[in-house]
Every structure is written in structure tokens, then in C-alpha cells.
VEXVEX-900051 format. One record per residue: residue in three letters; x, y, z of N, C-alpha, C in turn; chain; residue number from 1. Coordinates in nm, 4 decimals, padded with zeros to 6 digits. Layout:
residues N
ATOM  drenvo      n_px      n_py      n_pz     ca_px     ca_py     ca_pz      c_px      c_py      c_pz  zalum  lumro
ATOM     ala         X         Y         Z         X         Y         Z         X         Y         Z      A    NUM
...
This chain:
residues 202
ATOM  drenvo      n_px      n_py      n_pz     ca_px     ca_py     ca_pz      c_px      c_py      c_pz  zalum  lumro
ATOM     met  -00.4490  -00.0081  -00.8672  -00.5385   00.0972  -00.8229  -00.4704   00.2323  -00.8415      A      1
ATOM     gln  -00.5484   00.3331  -00.8817  -00.4939   00.4650  -00.9087  -00.5047   00.5539  -00.7856      A      2
ATOM     tyr  -00.4108   00.6490  -00.7729  -00.4144   00.7432  -00.6620  -00.3716   00.8803  -00.7120      A      3
ATOM     ser  -00.3987   00.9817  -00.6297  -00.3631   01.1188  -00.6651  -00.2474   01.1655  -00.5795      A      4
ATOM     thr  -00.1536   01.2402  -00.6389  -00.0392   01.2917  -00.5646  -00.0531   01.4394  -00.5334      A      5
ATOM     ser  -00.1688   01.4979  -00.5624  -00.1841   01.6429  -00.5495  -00.1956   01.6909  -00.4057      A      6
ATOM     ser  -00.2386   01.6038  -00.3136  -00.2672   01.6500  -00.1776  -00.1531   01.6320  -00.0794      A      7
ATOM     ser  -00.0502   01.5547  -00.1161   00.0557   01.5257  -00.0206   00.1921   01.5518  -00.0814      A      8
ATOM     pro   00.2839   01.6132  -00.0064   00.4186   01.6331  -00.0565   00.4858   01.4998  -00.0820      A      9
ATOM     ala   00.5501   01.4863  -00.1968   00.6101   01.3586  -00.2344   00.7312   01.3261  -00.1490      A     10
ATOM     val   00.7893   01.4271  -00.0832   00.9122   01.4051  -00.0092   00.8870   01.3269   00.1191      A     11
ATOM     thr   00.7849   01.3638   00.1948   00.7630   01.3033   00.3262   00.6482   01.2032   00.3305      A     12
ATOM     trp   00.5682   01.1970   00.2259   00.4550   01.1052   00.2220   00.4688   01.0102   00.1040      A     13
ATOM     glu   00.4053   00.8934   00.1155   00.4084   00.7960   00.0072   00.2768   00.7184   00.0053      A     14
ATOM     pro   00.2364   00.6696  -00.1119   00.1147   00.5889  -00.1186   00.1411   00.4468  -00.0700      A     15
ATOM     ala   00.0374   00.3831  -00.0169   00.0486   00.2445   00.0279  -00.0846   00.1745   00.0053      A     16
ATOM     met  -00.0795   00.0440  -00.0149  -00.2002  -00.0362  -00.0331  -00.2286  -00.1118   00.0963      A     17
ATOM     trp  -00.3474  -00.0898   00.1505  -00.3905  -00.1598   00.2710  -00.4992  -00.2603   00.2360      A     18
ATOM     val  -00.5068  -00.3681   00.3149  -00.6090  -00.4704   00.2953  -00.6666  -00.5108   00.4305      A     19
ATOM     thr  -00.7962  -00.5448   00.4312  -00.8611  -00.5927   00.5531  -00.9667  -00.6953   00.5171      A     20
ATOM     glu  -00.9922  -00.7849   00.6106  -01.0970  -00.8848   00.5926  -01.2263  -00.8421   00.6617      A     21
ATOM     asp  -01.2136  -00.7696   00.7733  -01.3317  -00.7360   00.8540  -01.3380  -00.5885   00.8947      A     22
ATOM     lys  -01.2508  -00.5041   00.8378  -01.2441  -00.3598   00.8663  -01.1939  -00.3274   01.0074      A     23
ATOM     ser  -01.1546  -00.4281   01.0846  -01.1058  -00.4021   01.2200  -00.9532  -00.3959   01.2246      A     24
ATOM     lys  -00.8869  -00.4657   01.1335  -00.7410  -00.4660   01.1296  -00.6946  -00.4560   00.9854      A     25
ATOM     trp  -00.6110  -00.3564   00.9581  -00.5590  -00.3345   00.8236  -00.4130  -00.3769   00.8165      A     26
ATOM     thr  -00.3747  -00.4353   00.7038  -00.2378  -00.4796   00.6807  -00.1845  -00.4152   00.5537      A     27
ATOM     thr  -00.0587  -00.3747   00.5563   00.0036  -00.3154   00.4381   00.0527  -00.4249   00.3445      A     28
ATOM     leu   00.0154  -00.4157   00.2183   00.0569  -00.5130   00.1182   00.1845  -00.4668   00.0481      A     29
ATOM     lys   00.2660  -00.5617   00.0074   00.3862  -00.5300  -00.0696   00.3459  -00.5026  -00.2135      A     30
ATOM     thr   00.3850  -00.3867  -00.2649   00.3468  -00.3485  -00.4011   00.4487  -00.3987  -00.5022      A     31
ATOM     met   00.4049  -00.4042  -00.6283   00.4886  -00.4535  -00.7374   00.5343  -00.3367  -00.8243      A     32
ATOM     asp   00.6575  -00.3433  -00.8722   00.7090  -00.2435  -00.9662   00.6875  -00.2936  -01.1085      A     33
ATOM     thr   00.6049  -00.2237  -01.1832   00.5795  -00.2574  -01.3234   00.5988  -00.1319  -01.4080      A     34
ATOM     glu   00.6025  -00.1496  -01.5399   00.6166  -00.0344  -01.6292   00.4993   00.0618  -01.6121      A     35
ATOM     glu   00.3797   00.0073  -01.5916   00.2613   00.0916  -01.5780   00.2660   00.1744  -01.4500      A     36
ATOM     thr   00.3085   00.1125  -01.3377   00.3122   00.1860  -01.2112   00.4203   00.2930  -01.2116      A     37
ATOM     gln   00.5256   00.2722  -01.2904   00.6322   00.3714  -01.2972   00.5911   00.4922  -01.3801      A     38
ATOM     leu   00.5032   00.4718  -01.4788   00.4616   00.5796  -01.5675   00.3385   00.6531  -01.5167      A     39
ATOM     lys   00.2536   00.5863  -01.4387   00.1289   00.6455  -01.3922   00.1223   00.6432  -01.2395      A     40
ATOM     asp   00.0275   00.7189  -01.1850   00.0056   00.7207  -01.0404  -00.0801   00.6014  -01.0006      A     41
ATOM     thr  -00.0204   00.4829  -01.0056  -00.0930   00.3601  -00.9731  -00.0080   00.2708  -00.8836      A     42
ATOM     leu  -00.0766   00.1820  -00.8109  -00.0120   00.0784  -00.7313  -00.0624  -00.0565  -00.7780      A     43
ATOM     ala   00.0244  -00.1566  -00.7779  -00.0147  -00.2918  -00.8170   00.0302  -00.3905  -00.7101      A     44
ATOM     val  -00.0578  -00.4855  -00.6763  -00.0255  -00.5902  -00.5802  -00.0704  -00.7241  -00.6369      A     45
ATOM     ser  -00.0128  -00.8308  -00.5853  -00.0527  -00.9655  -00.6246  -00.1221  -01.0312  -00.5059      A     46
ATOM     val  -00.2458  -01.0813  -00.5260  -00.3233  -01.1419  -00.4180  -00.3778  -01.2770  -00.4626      A     47
ATOM     asp  -00.4082  -01.3635  -00.3653  -00.4631  -01.4952  -00.3978  -00.6126  -01.5048  -00.3682      A     48
ATOM     his  -00.6730  -01.3959  -00.3165  -00.8174  -01.3922  -00.2963  -00.8612  -01.2460  -00.2848      A     49
ATOM     phe  -00.9909  -01.2222  -00.3041  -01.0432  -01.0862  -00.2971  -01.0749  -01.0467  -00.1537      A     50
ATOM     ser  -01.0625  -00.9189  -00.1268  -01.0904  -00.8658   00.0059  -01.1249  -00.7181  -00.0078      A     51
ATOM     ile  -01.1068  -00.6409   00.0991  -01.1309  -00.4967   00.0959  -00.9963  -00.4262   00.0876      A     52
ATOM     phe  -00.9773  -00.3470  -00.0164  -00.8500  -00.2798  -00.0394  -00.8675  -00.1284  -00.0331      A     53
ATOM     ala  -00.7618  -00.0587   00.0056  -00.7633   00.0879   00.0078  -00.6231   00.1394  -00.0201      A     54
ATOM     val  -00.6152   00.2445  -00.1002  -00.4887   00.3139  -00.1212  -00.4870   00.4349  -00.0287      A     55
ATOM     val  -00.3852   00.4437   00.0568  -00.3769   00.5509   00.1556  -00.2454   00.6267   00.1386      A     56
ATOM     ser  -00.2436   00.7473   00.1920  -00.1207   00.8258   00.1964  -00.0647   00.8156   00.3372      A     57
ATOM     gln   00.0578   00.7670   00.3509   00.1179   00.7480   00.4819   00.2563   00.8127   00.4863      A     58
ATOM     leu   00.3071   00.8308   00.6077   00.4421   00.8822   00.6218   00.5396   00.7900   00.5508      A     59
ATOM     lys   00.6355   00.8493   00.4819   00.7335   00.7690   00.4100   00.8091   00.6795   00.5069      A     60
ATOM     gln   00.8269   00.5538   00.4688   00.8979   00.4579   00.5521   01.0386   00.4353   00.4977      A     61
ATOM     asp   01.1374   00.4507   00.5854   01.2748   00.4119   00.5530   01.3005   00.2768   00.6169      A     62
ATOM     arg   01.3391   00.1805   00.5362   01.3680   00.0462   00.5875   01.5185   00.0216   00.5833      A     63
ATOM     phe   01.5714  -00.0242   00.6949   01.7152  -00.0489   00.7063   01.7386  -00.1879   00.7653      A     64
ATOM     phe   01.8510  -00.2480   00.7274   01.8968  -00.3705   00.7920   02.0160  -00.3347   00.8805      A     65
ATOM     val   02.0042  -00.3664   01.0085   02.1083  -00.3330   01.1055   02.1964  -00.4554   01.1276      A     66
ATOM     pro   02.3268  -00.4485   01.0948   02.4166  -00.5620   01.1151   02.4721  -00.5635   01.2574      A     67
ATOM     thr   02.5326  -00.6735   01.2962   02.5894  -00.6852   01.4309   02.7103  -00.5939   01.4492      A     68
ATOM     arg   02.7736  -00.5533   01.3395   02.8912  -00.4660   01.3503   02.8536  -00.3210   01.3826      A     69
ATOM     gly   02.7227  -00.2912   01.3825   02.6767  -00.1565   01.4125   02.6673  -00.0701   01.2883      A     70
ATOM     cys   02.5951   00.0410   01.2977   02.5794   00.1320   01.1842   02.5053   00.2571   01.2300      A     71
ATOM     thr   02.4992   00.3556   01.1409   02.4222   00.4775   01.1637   02.3138   00.4878   01.0576      A     72
ATOM     leu   02.1883   00.4951   01.0989   02.0757   00.5074   01.0069   02.0373   00.6545   00.9964      A     73
ATOM     thr   02.0163   00.7018   00.8738   01.9816   00.8419   00.8505   01.8496   00.8505   00.7760      A     74
ATOM     ser   01.7557   00.9288   00.8273   01.6253   00.9458   00.7628   01.6422   01.0119   00.6265      A     75
ATOM     ser   01.5710   00.9605   00.5267   01.5780   01.0185   00.3923   01.4994   01.1485   00.3828      A     76
ATOM     thr   01.4037   01.1688   00.4727   01.3222   01.2908   00.4697   01.3769   01.3989   00.5629      A     77
ATOM     his   01.4450   01.3566   00.6698   01.5063   01.4503   00.7646   01.6459   01.3986   00.7988      A     78
ATOM     pro   01.7485   01.4382   00.7237   01.8840   01.3864   00.7468   01.9396   01.4139   00.8861      A     79
ATOM     thr   01.8825   01.5108   00.9589   01.9296   01.5364   01.0951   01.8764   01.4334   01.1944      A     80
ATOM     val   01.7817   01.3510   01.1515   01.7321   01.2418   01.2358   01.8170   01.1184   01.2079      A     81
ATOM     gln   01.8880   01.0721   01.3098   01.9772   00.9572   01.2937   01.9610   00.8602   01.4104      A     82
ATOM     ile   01.9792   00.7320   01.3806   01.9775   00.6258   01.4818   02.1148   00.5603   01.4774      A     83
ATOM     ile   02.1859   00.5609   01.5894   02.3245   00.5139   01.5923   02.3327   00.3846   01.6732      A     84
ATOM     phe   02.3665   00.2749   01.6048   02.3811   00.1440   01.6681   02.5293   00.1156   01.6909      A     85
ATOM     pro   02.5726   00.0997   01.8158   02.7124   00.0611   01.8386   02.7350  -00.0858   01.8025      A     86
ATOM     lys   02.8594  -00.1241   01.7909   02.8948  -00.2621   01.7584   02.8398  -00.3577   01.8642      A     87
ATOM     gln   02.7831  -00.4694   01.8166   02.7277  -00.5747   01.9026   02.6074  -00.5282   01.9849      A     88
ATOM     ser   02.5406  -00.4236   01.9402   02.4185  -00.3816   02.0102   02.3016  -00.4739   01.9781      A     89
ATOM     val   02.3100  -00.5450   01.8639   02.2087  -00.6448   01.8284   02.2771  -00.7801   01.8138      A     90
ATOM     thr   02.2073  -00.8858   01.8517   02.2644  -01.0203   01.8480   02.2740  -01.0734   01.7061      A     91
ATOM     ser   02.1759  -01.0400   01.6225   02.1749  -01.0823   01.4822   02.1162  -00.9696   01.3979      A     92
ATOM     gln   02.1368  -00.9777   01.2671   02.0860  -00.8727   01.1786   01.9347  -00.8595   01.1931      A     93
ATOM     met   01.8872  -00.7362   01.1985   01.7435  -00.7141   01.2096   01.7024  -00.5978   01.1204      A     94
ATOM     glu   01.5726  -00.5937   01.0865   01.5194  -00.4882   01.0010   01.4501  -00.3826   01.0870      A     95
ATOM     val   01.4729  -00.2565   01.0527   01.4176  -00.1434   01.1270   01.3432  -00.0514   01.0313      A     96
ATOM     val   01.2273  -00.0008   01.0749   01.1488   00.0943   00.9961   01.1468   00.2284   01.0692      A     97
ATOM     val   01.1818   00.3353   00.9967   01.1864   00.4699   01.0545   01.0882   00.5602   00.9805      A     98
ATOM     gln   01.0049   00.6324   01.0559   00.9137   00.7320   00.9999   00.9301   00.8626   01.0772      A     99
ATOM     val   00.9298   00.9737   01.0042   00.9463   01.1054   01.0659   00.8303   01.1949   01.0235      A    100
ATOM     gln   00.7625   01.2548   01.1211   00.6477   01.3411   01.0930   00.6791   01.4857   01.1293      A    101
ATOM     asp   00.6637   01.5751   01.0314   00.6839   01.7178   01.0556   00.5763   01.7729   01.1487      A    102
ATOM     ile   00.6153   01.8659   01.2343   00.5215   01.9370   01.3210   00.5393   02.0866   01.2956      A    103
ATOM     ser   00.4300   02.1555   01.2664   00.4360   02.2985   01.2357   00.4127   02.3822   01.3611      A    104
ATOM     arg   00.4425   02.5113   01.3520   00.4178   02.6015   01.4648   00.2691   02.6086   01.4977      A    105
ATOM     ser   00.1849   02.6062   01.3941   00.0401   02.6124   01.4178  -00.0080   02.4894   01.4939      A    106
ATOM     gln   00.0539   02.3738   01.4691   00.0174   02.2532   01.5431   00.0597   02.2638   01.6890      A    107
ATOM     val   00.1739   02.3267   01.7135   00.2177   02.3496   01.8516   00.1173   02.4381   01.9248      A    108
ATOM     glu   00.0717   02.5443   01.8585  -00.0271   02.6335   01.9195  -00.1586   02.5605   01.9456      A    109
ATOM     asp  -00.1947   02.4695   01.8561  -00.3174   02.3917   01.8743  -00.3050   02.2989   01.9947      A    110
ATOM     ile  -00.1881   02.2381   02.0120  -00.1647   02.1507   02.1272  -00.1772   02.2306   02.2569      A    111
ATOM     lys  -00.1227   02.3514   02.2587  -00.1285   02.4361   02.3784  -00.2720   02.4739   02.4136      A    112
ATOM     lys  -00.3555   02.4943   02.3116  -00.4953   02.5307   02.3359  -00.5760   02.4113   02.3871      A    113
ATOM     arg  -00.5429   02.2931   02.3380  -00.6195   02.1734   02.3732  -00.5811   02.1171   02.5103      A    114
ATOM     his  -00.4551   02.1355   02.5499  -00.4074   02.0728   02.6730  -00.3441   02.1787   02.7636      A    115
ATOM     glu  -00.4044   02.2024   02.8786  -00.3539   02.3031   02.9716  -00.2131   02.2695   03.0191      A    116
ATOM     ser  -00.1826   02.1407   03.0300  -00.0501   02.0995   03.0775   00.0601   02.1366   02.9787      A    117
ATOM     ser   00.0230   02.1721   02.8552   00.1217   02.2062   02.7519   00.1321   02.3563   02.7287      A    118
ATOM     cys   00.0775   02.4366   02.8212   00.0748   02.5821   02.7993   00.2151   02.6415   02.7913      A    119
ATOM     gly   00.3142   02.5764   02.8517   00.4513   02.6266   02.8481   00.5322   02.5761   02.7298      A    120
ATOM     leu   00.4684   02.5018   02.6410   00.5383   02.4456   02.5248   00.5817   02.5571   02.4299      A    121
ATOM     ile   00.7088   02.5578   02.3921   00.7616   02.6585   02.3003   00.7754   02.6016   02.1594      A    122
ATOM     ser   00.8333   02.4834   02.1503   00.8576   02.4221   02.0196   00.8781   02.2728   02.0371      A    123
ATOM     thr   00.8857   02.2006   01.9264   00.9079   02.0566   01.9299   00.9902   02.0149   01.8090      A    124
ATOM     ser   01.0565   01.9038   01.8227   01.1248   01.8446   01.7075   01.0199   01.7704   01.6247      A    125
ATOM     pro   01.0545   01.7211   01.5056   00.9607   01.6326   01.4369   00.9398   01.5063   01.5193      A    126
ATOM     phe   00.8234   01.4432   01.5042   00.7972   01.3170   01.5720   00.8710   01.2058   01.4979      A    127
ATOM     val   00.9360   01.1184   01.5735   01.0129   01.0083   01.5146   00.9558   00.8762   01.5643      A    128
ATOM     lys   00.9189   00.7913   01.4713   00.8684   00.6581   01.5043   00.9658   00.5547   01.4499      A    129
ATOM     val   01.0157   00.4685   01.5385   01.1114   00.3652   01.4990   01.0596   00.2313   01.5485      A    130
ATOM     glu   01.0523   00.1351   01.4580   01.0034   00.0017   01.4935   01.0959  -00.1047   01.4362      A    131
ATOM     thr   01.1085  -00.2144   01.5099   01.1756  -00.3316   01.4554   01.0707  -00.4193   01.3888      A    132
ATOM     val   01.1069  -00.4810   01.2772   01.0134  -00.5650   01.2036   01.0021  -00.6994   01.2743      A    133
ATOM     gly   00.8806  -00.7344   01.3155   00.8579  -00.8580   01.3891   00.7534  -00.8360   01.4961      A    134
ATOM     asp   00.7080  -00.9437   01.5571   00.6004  -00.9358   01.6557   00.6493  -00.9030   01.7964      A    135
ATOM     ser   00.7756  -00.9326   01.8265   00.8245  -00.9141   01.9628   00.9103  -00.7881   01.9741      A    136
ATOM     ile   00.9177  -00.7322   02.0957   01.0015  -00.6155   02.1230   01.1465  -00.6605   02.1369      A    137
ATOM     val   01.2359  -00.5952   02.0652   01.3774  -00.6294   02.0687   01.4478  -00.5432   02.1728      A    138
ATOM     lys   01.5149  -00.6081   02.2680   01.5963  -00.5368   02.3662   01.7409  -00.5355   02.3160      A    139
ATOM     phe   01.8020  -00.4178   02.3152   01.9373  -00.4058   02.2633   02.0401  -00.4446   02.3690      A    140
ATOM     asn   02.1508  -00.5046   02.3231   02.2592  -00.5420   02.4135   02.3322  -00.4189   02.4666      A    141
ATOM     lys   02.3383  -00.3146   02.3842   02.3983  -00.1870   02.4229   02.3003  -00.0758   02.3881      A    142
ATOM     ala   02.3081   00.0338   02.4605   02.2170   00.1458   02.4355   02.2367   00.2010   02.2945      A    143
ATOM     val   02.1255   00.2304   02.2286   02.1252   00.2878   02.0939   02.0959   00.4373   02.1060      A    144
ATOM     thr   02.1696   00.5186   02.0310   02.1540   00.6643   02.0382   02.0608   00.7147   01.9289      A    145
ATOM     val   01.9642   00.7973   01.9680   01.8733   00.8628   01.8732   01.9087   01.0115   01.8702      A    146
ATOM     arg   01.9304   01.0640   01.7499   01.9643   01.2060   01.7340   01.8538   01.2760   01.6557      A    147
ATOM     val   01.8008   01.3853   01.7104   01.6951   01.4628   01.6443   01.7349   01.6103   01.6452      A    148
ATOM     pro   01.6771   01.6923   01.5564   01.7081   01.8353   01.5596   01.6561   01.9009   01.6871      A    149
ATOM     his   01.7311   01.9971   01.7388   01.6861   02.0720   01.8566   01.5549   02.1420   01.8216      A    150
ATOM     pro   01.4529   02.1349   01.9084   01.3222   02.1938   01.8758   01.3278   02.3388   01.8288      A    151
ATOM     gln   01.4040   02.4236   01.8987   01.4081   02.5648   01.8607   01.4846   02.5860   01.7300      A    152
ATOM     his   01.5853   02.5033   01.7060   01.6585   02.5110   01.5785   01.5699   02.4606   01.4647      A    153
ATOM     tyr   01.4964   02.3528   01.4898   01.4077   02.2935   01.3888   01.2985   02.3916   01.3473      A    154
ATOM     met   01.2417   02.4644   01.4432   01.1338   02.5591   01.4138   01.1831   02.7025   01.3949      A    155
ATOM     asp   01.3160   02.7191   01.3976   01.3774   02.8501   01.3750   01.3189   02.9552   01.4689      A    156
ATOM     ile   01.3197   02.9230   01.5982   01.2683   03.0149   01.6999   01.3856   03.0847   01.7678      A    157
ATOM     gln   01.3910   03.2151   01.7564   01.4974   03.2946   01.8171   01.4513   03.3435   01.9542      A    158
ATOM     asp   01.4731   03.2624   02.0550   01.4295   03.2955   02.1911   01.5479   03.2759   02.2850      A    159
ATOM     glu   01.5969   03.3843   02.3425   01.7138   03.3768   02.4284   01.6791   03.3355   02.5711      A    160
ATOM     ala   01.5520   03.3314   02.6033   01.5114   03.2903   02.7379   01.5469   03.1434   02.7596      A    161
ATOM     pro   01.5926   03.1067   02.8798   01.6273   02.9670   02.9065   01.5056   02.8761   02.8941      A    162
ATOM     ala   01.5245   02.7634   02.8287   01.4144   02.6683   02.8088   01.4629   02.5275   02.8407      A    163
ATOM     lys   01.3778   02.4494   02.9028   01.4105   02.3115   02.9374   01.3713   02.2189   02.8237      A    164
ATOM     val   01.4632   02.1309   02.7862   01.4362   02.0339   02.6800   01.3904   01.9027   02.7429      A    165
ATOM     lys   01.2764   01.8531   02.6986   01.2251   01.7247   02.7451   01.2226   01.6252   02.6300      A    166
ATOM     val   01.2500   01.4992   02.6612   01.2371   01.3908   02.5642   01.1206   01.3036   02.6086      A    167
ATOM     leu   01.0190   01.2923   02.5234   00.8994   01.2148   02.5553   00.8918   01.0920   02.4665      A    168
ATOM     ser   00.8411   00.9834   02.5207   00.8234   00.8604   02.4432   00.6838   00.8051   02.4660      A    169
ATOM     cys   00.6379   00.7253   02.3712   00.5056   00.6639   02.3805   00.5164   00.5198   02.3343      A    170
ATOM     glu   00.4832   00.4267   02.4214   00.4904   00.2853   02.3866   00.3794   00.2496   02.2881      A    171
ATOM     lys   00.4035   00.1489   02.2059   00.3039   00.1041   02.1096   00.1779   00.0578   02.1819      A    172
ATOM     gly   00.0624   00.1096   02.1393  -00.0645   00.0735   02.1996  -00.1045   00.1610   02.3169      A    173
ATOM     ala  -00.0140   00.2515   02.3589  -00.0444   00.3415   02.4710  -00.0827   00.4791   02.4184      A    174
ATOM     asp  -00.1548   00.5556   02.5014  -00.1979   00.6903   02.4635  -00.1156   00.8001   02.5296      A    175
ATOM     asp  -00.0547   00.7692   02.6431   00.0155   00.8713   02.7207   00.1632   00.8792   02.6831      A    176
ATOM     trp   00.2143   01.0029   02.6817   00.3560   01.0273   02.6588   00.4282   01.0309   02.7929      A    177
ATOM     ile   00.5458   00.9679   02.7977   00.6226   00.9552   02.9216   00.7513   01.0364   02.9104      A    178
ATOM     asp   00.7821   01.1135   03.0156   00.9065   01.1901   03.0206   01.0225   01.0937   03.0468      A    179
ATOM     met   01.1228   01.0942   02.9576   01.2347   01.0009   02.9686   01.3509   01.0564   03.0500      A    180
ATOM     ala   01.3348   01.1718   03.1115   01.4463   01.2402   03.1780   01.5132   01.1543   03.2848      A    181
ATOM     asp   01.4361   01.0745   03.3578   01.4917   00.9976   03.4690   01.5598   00.8687   03.4249      A    182
ATOM     gly   01.5312   00.8231   03.3026   01.5816   00.6921   03.2648   01.6769   00.6890   03.1477      A    183
ATOM     thr   01.7229   00.8049   03.1004   01.8110   00.8033   02.9842   01.9098   00.9180   02.9905      A    184
ATOM     asn   02.0195   00.9027   02.9186   02.1229   01.0049   02.9101   02.0901   01.0989   02.7945      A    185
ATOM     ile   02.0632   01.2269   02.8243   02.0240   01.3240   02.7221   02.1369   01.4250   02.7028      A    186
ATOM     arg   02.1774   01.4453   02.5765   02.2825   01.5417   02.5439   02.2243   01.6473   02.4497      A    187
ATOM     val   02.2412   01.7736   02.4853   02.1799   01.8835   02.4100   02.2873   01.9772   02.3560      A    188
ATOM     thr   02.2795   02.0087   02.2255   02.3629   02.1121   02.1651   02.2700   02.2188   02.1074      A    189
ATOM     gln   02.3273   02.3186   02.0416   02.2444   02.4239   01.9834   02.1591   02.3728   01.8679      A    190
ATOM     thr   02.2034   02.2662   01.8021   02.1326   02.2186   01.6831   02.0689   02.0811   01.6979      A    191
ATOM     thr   02.1137   02.0001   01.7938   02.0611   01.8639   01.8055   02.0368   01.8251   01.9509      A    192
ATOM     val   01.9554   01.7206   01.9657   01.9327   01.6563   02.0953   01.9572   01.5075   02.0758      A    193
ATOM     glu   02.0382   01.4479   02.1626   02.0662   01.3045   02.1564   02.0208   01.2380   02.2857      A    194
ATOM     phe   01.9673   01.1167   02.2718   01.9288   01.0399   02.3901   01.9448   00.8918   02.3592      A    195
ATOM     glu   01.9559   00.8110   02.4638   01.9805   00.6679   02.4481   01.8556   00.5874   02.4816      A    196
ATOM     val   01.8370   00.4775   02.4083   01.7229   00.3883   02.4308   01.7715   00.2437   02.4321      A    197
ATOM     thr   01.6957   00.1578   02.4989   01.7267   00.0149   02.4998   01.6284  -00.0646   02.4151      A    198
ATOM     his   01.5200   00.0022   02.3713   01.4251  -00.0559   02.2767   01.3533   00.0602   02.2094      A    199
ATOM     phe   01.2788   00.0319   02.1037   01.2176   00.1392   02.0271   01.0729   00.1634   02.0660      A    200
ATOM     thr   01.0364   00.2933   02.0706   00.8972   00.3359   02.0858   00.8758   00.4441   01.9820      A    201
ATOM     arg   00.8255   00.5619   02.0235   00.8152   00.6776   01.9338   00.8196   00.8054   02.0154      A    202
């Protein structure tokens, strides 16, 4: 199937093939690398029956394998976004998917207009979504550190007034964002914010 690259930046977005049987649940198909797909804006998949297919533009996915010896994962689209696994934080090797979404100043202003509770919002880091591959939630043996750019540094806001940094998370399937201040260790520098998690959300 052919797609257009004119509407999305190639750095942070990528094409993907989705399939559904009843339009209620979509699944991402694994694409094939062929000479034709490398030369043209096309995707190719191998299927054993016909269904409903769609080519969509989605946030670029970084896939990593985390060994038991620990490692540091770095986003390919935002190198300042890192996930740090200490040694023996996982019982066995597991696969992790990382997606990072840019947030613009205009989007921050839109959030402030839509939600009265956000009227004091000055800036935000990019949104980071981290998932383990599999159906069950993985609990880490040791806390894993997530590092993101400081909101004001990320948006290049020169504001000397004191500002409180909050870390918010949202569980899969939930709509509300939860303040993590009471349950995690948060470290703030001029350029980055680090916090610890025992499982992944966004």
C-alpha cells in the first residue's frame, strides 16, 4: 500500500500498517523490507486472509531489548529522553517500546484555555510513552529512572520566577493524569528532570 510523507516530519513520525476484523480493535502488522518499499513510499505485509487494512502515521517507535545486566535506553527522536535500568532490575530479558511526542507552546496555551485547573501551566516536557511488550504489566525488581528535558529548557522559556515542577503519569486505559510527587523520587536540574518508576505508564 502506498502512503504520502508530505504531511508528517520523517524524524518523529513513521508509517504503519493497521488491520481490523470488525473496526473495534486495530492491530499493527509487521511490515516487510523489499526493494520496492525501499525505493517508493510503500508498505508491504504478508497475510493469510483478507481483512480491513489502513496505513497510518504514528509516533516513531524505538524498540529495545533490556538485559538483566541493566542498560540505558536513549530515544532516537529526543536523545535527552532516557530510560535507565539498573543491574538486576528485570528478572529476564524483555522488550520495551518507547514513543516521544513533541508538545508546542501553542498546545500548552490550548490546554490552559480548555482546562481551568491548568491555568498556571507554564511549560511541559515532551510526552513520553513507555510500554513493555506483552499482555501483563511488568513490575521491576529495582526502581527504573526516567530522564526527560526540563520543561522550561525544552521550550526555551526564560522565566526567572520560581516554578514548581510536577511529574504526571497516566495508566493504560485511564483518562486522568496522576501527580507522582508523593510516590517517587524526583530530581531536578536546569536541563533535565529525573524520576523513578516501578512499572511503565506514560
